[in-house]
Structure formats: structure tokens, C-alpha cells
Backbone as ProteinMPNN parsed JSONL, in Angstrom:
{"seq_chain_A": "XXXXXXXXXXXXXXXXXXXXXXXXXXXXXXXXXXXXXXXXXXXXXXXXXXXXXXXXXXXXXXXXXXXXXXXXXXXXXX", "coords_chain_A": {"N_chain_A": [[-28.08, -54.424, 13.706], [-26.904, -51.136, 13.449], [-28.613, -47.739, 13.691], [-27.634, -45.918, 11.93], [-26.261, -47.495, 9.946], [-28.329, -48.943, 9.137], [-29.918, -47.03, 7.84], [-28.194, -46.074, 5.956], [-27.808, -48.361, 4.33], [-30.428, -48.9, 3.665], [-31.01, -46.449, 2.035], [-29.127, -46.555, 0.052], [-29.969, -49.098, -1.187], [-32.599, -48.17, -2.083], [-31.935, -46.244, -3.687], [-30.624, -47.264, -5.786], [-32.471, -49.129, -6.825], [-34.257, -47.216, -7.769], [-32.833, -46.461, -9.935], [-30.992, -44.332, -9.814], [-28.061, -42.159, -9.64], [-25.575, -41.352, -7.092], [-25.024, -38.542, -7.802], [-27.261, -37.625, -9.123], [-29.252, -37.838, -6.955], [-28.026, -35.811, -5.565], [-28.572, -33.483, -6.864], [-31.27, -33.516, -6.956], [-31.98, -33.141, -4.204], [-30.226, -31.561, -2.807], [-28.373, -32.319, -1.153], [-24.803, -33.039, -0.772], [-22.784, -34.975, -2.887], [-20.746, -36.305, -1.472], [-21.692, -36.137, 1.161], [-23.915, -37.955, 0.826], [-22.617, -40.188, 0.08], [-21.316, -40.751, 2.475], [-23.358, -41.225, 4.017], [-24.549, -43.521, 2.981], [-22.515, -45.181, 3.686], [-22.976, -45.6, 6.282], [-21.862, -43.556, 8.038], [-22.904, -41.24, 8.771], [-25.125, -39.352, 10.578], [-28.255, -38.766, 10.161], [-30.6, -36.122, 10.347], [-34.199, -36.083, 11.491], [-35.551, -34.49, 9.652], [-33.722, -34.363, 7.497], [-33.837, -37.308, 6.727], [-36.589, -37.328, 5.8], [-36.326, -35.195, 3.614], [-34.518, -36.745, 1.945], [-35.939, -38.725, 1.39], [-37.954, -37.751, 0.01], [-36.432, -36.917, -2.314], [-35.943, -39.315, -3.498], [-38.599, -40.256, -3.76], [-40.051, -42.024, -2.218], [-41.541, -43.184, 0.798], [-40.483, -41.674, 4.014], [-40.317, -43.575, 5.997], [-39.458, -45.87, 4.82], [-36.756, -45.512, 4.69], [-35.94, -46.152, 7.395], [-36.908, -48.665, 8.185], [-36.413, -51.91, 9.38], [-35.0, -54.623, 7.515], [-36.118, -57.317, 7.753], [-38.527, -56.486, 8.73], [-39.537, -55.163, 6.399], [-39.755, -57.175, 4.655], [-41.671, -58.844, 5.873], [-43.845, -56.98, 5.641], [-44.213, -56.866, 2.866], [-45.128, -59.44, 2.355], [-47.666, -59.488, 3.656]], "CA_chain_A": [[-27.463, -53.293, 13.088], [-27.326, -49.828, 14.257], [-29.586, -46.885, 12.868], [-26.87, -45.318, 10.708], [-25.97, -48.477, 8.924], [-29.571, -49.368, 8.634], [-30.447, -45.86, 7.066], [-27.38, -45.948, 4.915], [-28.158, -49.475, 3.622], [-31.926, -48.586, 2.977], [-30.935, -45.419, 1.178], [-28.342, -47.191, -1.013], [-30.917, -49.977, -1.979], [-33.654, -47.527, -2.806], [-31.252, -45.268, -4.789], [-30.24, -48.183, -6.867], [-33.786, -49.614, -7.257], [-34.873, -46.069, -8.614], [-31.834, -46.189, -10.942], [-30.411, -42.884, -9.45], [-26.58, -42.038, -9.049], [-25.607, -40.295, -6.151], [-24.937, -37.235, -8.221], [-28.694, -37.427, -9.577], [-29.837, -37.472, -5.859], [-27.494, -34.576, -5.037], [-29.123, -32.594, -7.817], [-32.722, -33.487, -6.584], [-31.86, -32.936, -2.82], [-29.118, -30.477, -2.4], [-27.215, -32.823, -0.24], [-23.666, -33.145, -1.604], [-22.323, -36.494, -3.095], [-19.743, -36.754, -0.409], [-22.742, -36.613, 2.247], [-24.759, -39.161, 0.473], [-21.632, -41.347, 0.105], [-20.972, -41.008, 3.886], [-24.727, -41.814, 4.643], [-24.528, -44.819, 2.579], [-21.471, -46.032, 4.334], [-23.222, -45.701, 7.752], [-20.975, -42.565, 8.752], [-23.621, -39.921, 8.904], [-26.309, -39.467, 11.532], [-29.05, -37.712, 9.613], [-31.684, -35.775, 11.313], [-35.525, -36.519, 10.762], [-35.837, -33.714, 8.467], [-32.766, -35.021, 6.422], [-34.541, -38.54, 6.311], [-37.809, -36.799, 5.076], [-35.854, -34.699, 2.493], [-33.828, -37.75, 0.952], [-37.0, -39.835, 0.91], [-38.821, -36.917, -1.106], [-35.881, -36.988, -3.362], [-36.054, -40.727, -4.068], [-39.811, -40.411, -4.237], [-40.382, -42.789, -1.269], [-41.808, -42.707, 2.227], [-39.411, -41.692, 4.947], [-40.464, -44.896, 6.787], [-38.625, -46.793, 3.928], [-35.21, -45.397, 5.126], [-35.598, -46.662, 8.902], [-37.627, -49.776, 8.497], [-35.466, -52.983, 9.312], [-35.123, -55.605, 6.433], [-37.15, -58.179, 8.237], [-40.014, -55.914, 8.79], [-39.843, -54.796, 5.121], [-40.059, -58.373, 4.082], [-42.975, -59.273, 6.521], [-44.918, -55.927, 5.202], [-44.709, -57.347, 1.569], [-45.918, -60.727, 2.404], [-49.062, -59.141, 4.385]], "C_chain_A": [[-27.743, -51.943, 13.552], [-27.959, -48.922, 13.112], [-28.745, -46.38, 11.689], [-26.674, -46.234, 9.706], [-27.216, -48.855, 8.113], [-30.156, -48.189, 7.496], [-29.611, -45.935, 5.773], [-27.736, -47.182, 3.94], [-29.595, -49.298, 2.835], [-31.666, -47.606, 1.706], [-30.147, -45.951, -0.06], [-29.295, -47.974, -1.782], [-31.891, -49.296, -2.709], [-33.039, -46.786, -4.012], [-31.138, -46.217, -6.063], [-31.595, -48.689, -7.61], [-34.448, -48.466, -8.135], [-33.944, -45.668, -9.738], [-31.229, -44.826, -10.974], [-28.903, -43.214, -9.014], [-26.737, -41.195, -7.924], [-25.646, -38.875, -6.565], [-26.492, -36.727, -8.756], [-29.44, -37.078, -8.199], [-29.37, -36.266, -5.207], [-28.304, -33.571, -5.823], [-30.633, -32.487, -7.344], [-32.834, -32.947, -5.113], [-31.228, -31.877, -2.114], [-28.233, -30.854, -1.556], [-25.956, -33.217, -1.208], [-23.244, -34.792, -1.771], [-21.545, -37.129, -2.0], [-20.627, -37.084, 0.92], [-23.517, -37.743, 1.923], [-23.878, -40.417, 0.673], [-21.363, -41.702, 1.582], [-22.287, -41.823, 4.598], [-24.578, -43.163, 4.213], [-23.628, -45.887, 3.234], [-21.895, -46.107, 5.889], [-22.378, -44.83, 8.585], [-21.523, -41.494, 8.949], [-24.693, -40.266, 9.81], [-27.256, -38.563, 11.176], [-30.218, -37.528, 10.481], [-32.893, -36.179, 10.756], [-35.824, -35.696, 9.733], [-34.902, -34.073, 7.227], [-33.461, -36.186, 5.862], [-35.759, -38.051, 5.429], [-37.421, -36.174, 3.808], [-35.37, -35.693, 1.513], [-35.025, -38.517, 0.666], [-37.911, -39.206, -0.411], [-37.868, -36.93, -2.5], [-35.919, -38.321, -4.242], [-37.555, -41.055, -4.204], [-40.452, -41.669, -3.462], [-40.874, -42.338, -0.059], [-40.529, -42.613, 3.038], [-39.276, -43.003, 5.83], [-39.531, -45.974, 6.034], [-37.122, -46.729, 4.352], [-35.049, -46.008, 6.553], [-36.254, -47.975, 9.004], [-36.344, -51.09, 8.103], [-35.793, -53.873, 8.059], [-36.171, -56.657, 6.762], [-38.312, -57.76, 8.367], [-40.376, -55.583, 7.499], [-40.456, -56.113, 4.349], [-41.456, -58.92, 4.419], [-44.05, -58.208, 5.899], [-45.221, -56.345, 3.772], [-45.378, -58.484, 1.474], [-47.403, -60.4, 2.928], [-49.988, -58.681, 3.298]], "O_chain_A": [[-28.843, -51.683, 14.039], [-27.897, -49.195, 11.914], [-29.194, -46.446, 10.545], [-26.892, -45.865, 8.552], [-27.274, -49.041, 6.898], [-30.743, -48.504, 6.461], [-30.147, -45.878, 4.667], [-27.942, -46.918, 2.756], [-29.783, -49.526, 1.64], [-32.032, -47.897, 0.567], [-30.616, -45.726, -1.175], [-29.511, -47.652, -2.95], [-32.137, -49.654, -3.861], [-33.563, -46.741, -5.125], [-31.535, -45.892, -7.182], [-31.727, -48.635, -8.833], [-35.116, -48.763, -9.125], [-34.19, -44.68, -10.429], [-30.988, -44.247, -12.033], [-28.54, -44.154, -8.307], [-27.706, -40.466, -7.716], [-26.198, -38.036, -5.852], [-26.797, -35.534, -8.764], [-30.207, -36.115, -8.211], [-30.085, -35.674, -4.398], [-28.738, -32.676, -5.098], [-31.172, -31.381, -7.362], [-33.84, -32.286, -4.853], [-31.602, -31.386, -1.048], [-27.365, -30.093, -1.128], [-26.169, -33.674, -2.331], [-23.389, -35.641, -0.892], [-21.68, -38.307, -1.668], [-20.389, -38.056, 1.637], [-23.779, -38.528, 2.835], [-24.239, -41.437, 1.258], [-21.196, -42.882, 1.89], [-22.25, -42.727, 5.432], [-24.474, -44.016, 5.093], [-23.863, -47.092, 3.325], [-21.136, -46.672, 6.677], [-22.114, -45.185, 9.734], [-20.796, -40.578, 9.332], [-25.153, -41.408, 9.816], [-27.238, -37.493, 11.786], [-30.751, -38.395, 11.173], [-32.864, -36.632, 9.612], [-36.427, -36.221, 8.796], [-35.345, -34.058, 6.079], [-33.717, -36.196, 4.658], [-35.807, -38.48, 4.276], [-38.084, -36.511, 2.828], [-35.717, -35.589, 0.337], [-35.071, -38.997, -0.467], [-38.377, -39.784, -1.393], [-38.395, -36.95, -3.613], [-35.924, -38.335, -5.473], [-37.822, -42.122, -4.757], [-41.33, -42.311, -4.039], [-40.7, -41.155, 0.234], [-39.587, -43.369, 2.799], [-38.196, -43.377, 6.289], [-38.937, -46.844, 6.67], [-36.387, -47.716, 4.361], [-33.911, -46.375, 6.843], [-36.12, -48.471, 10.123], [-35.656, -51.227, 7.092], [-36.938, -53.789, 7.614], [-37.094, -56.812, 5.962], [-39.248, -58.532, 8.158], [-41.585, -55.666, 7.281], [-41.431, -56.079, 3.599], [-42.253, -59.349, 3.585], [-45.167, -58.67, 5.665], [-46.384, -56.228, 3.388], [-46.21, -58.626, 0.577], [-48.303, -61.147, 2.544], [-51.141, -58.346, 3.57]]}, "name": "protein", "num_of_chains": 1, "seq": "XXXXXXXXXXXXXXXXXXXXXXXXXXXXXXXXXXXXXXXXXXXXXXXXXXXXXXXXXXXXXXXXXXXXXXXXXXXXXX"}
């Protein structure tokens, strides 16, 4: 999986886990709903600062946005 798709997938999963809509994340982060939609579909290439700001809006570590699924499952088992 390429990095854009990984970040988009992780962002969408975390947003849903937090019970947030894209519009609510827009209000928290200042990034437009259109940008967030593109991000979730793997069509955006966010900067490190953008990743940090999006993680802040979700209340998670920025690492959660870039960690591969396999490593996330391993980290939970450890």
C-alpha cells in the first residue's frame, strides 16, 4: 500500500472510531471537507505538519496516521 492510501485509510478509520464526521474534523482542524475527503481516498499527499495538525484534531498521535496495519496489530498485542 502506498503512503497516501495508508494515511487516508488510517485517517478515515480513526475519524470513524472517534465518531466524527468530516465536517466536524473540518471545524477542528481548518482543513476543508473536500481536502479531508481527498485525503481519505488517498488522493492527497499531506505534509508532516498537516499530519500533525490532523492528528491533533482527532486527539491521536501523528504516528497513528502513518503506522501500517500489521504494525498496529502487533503493537496492540505487545
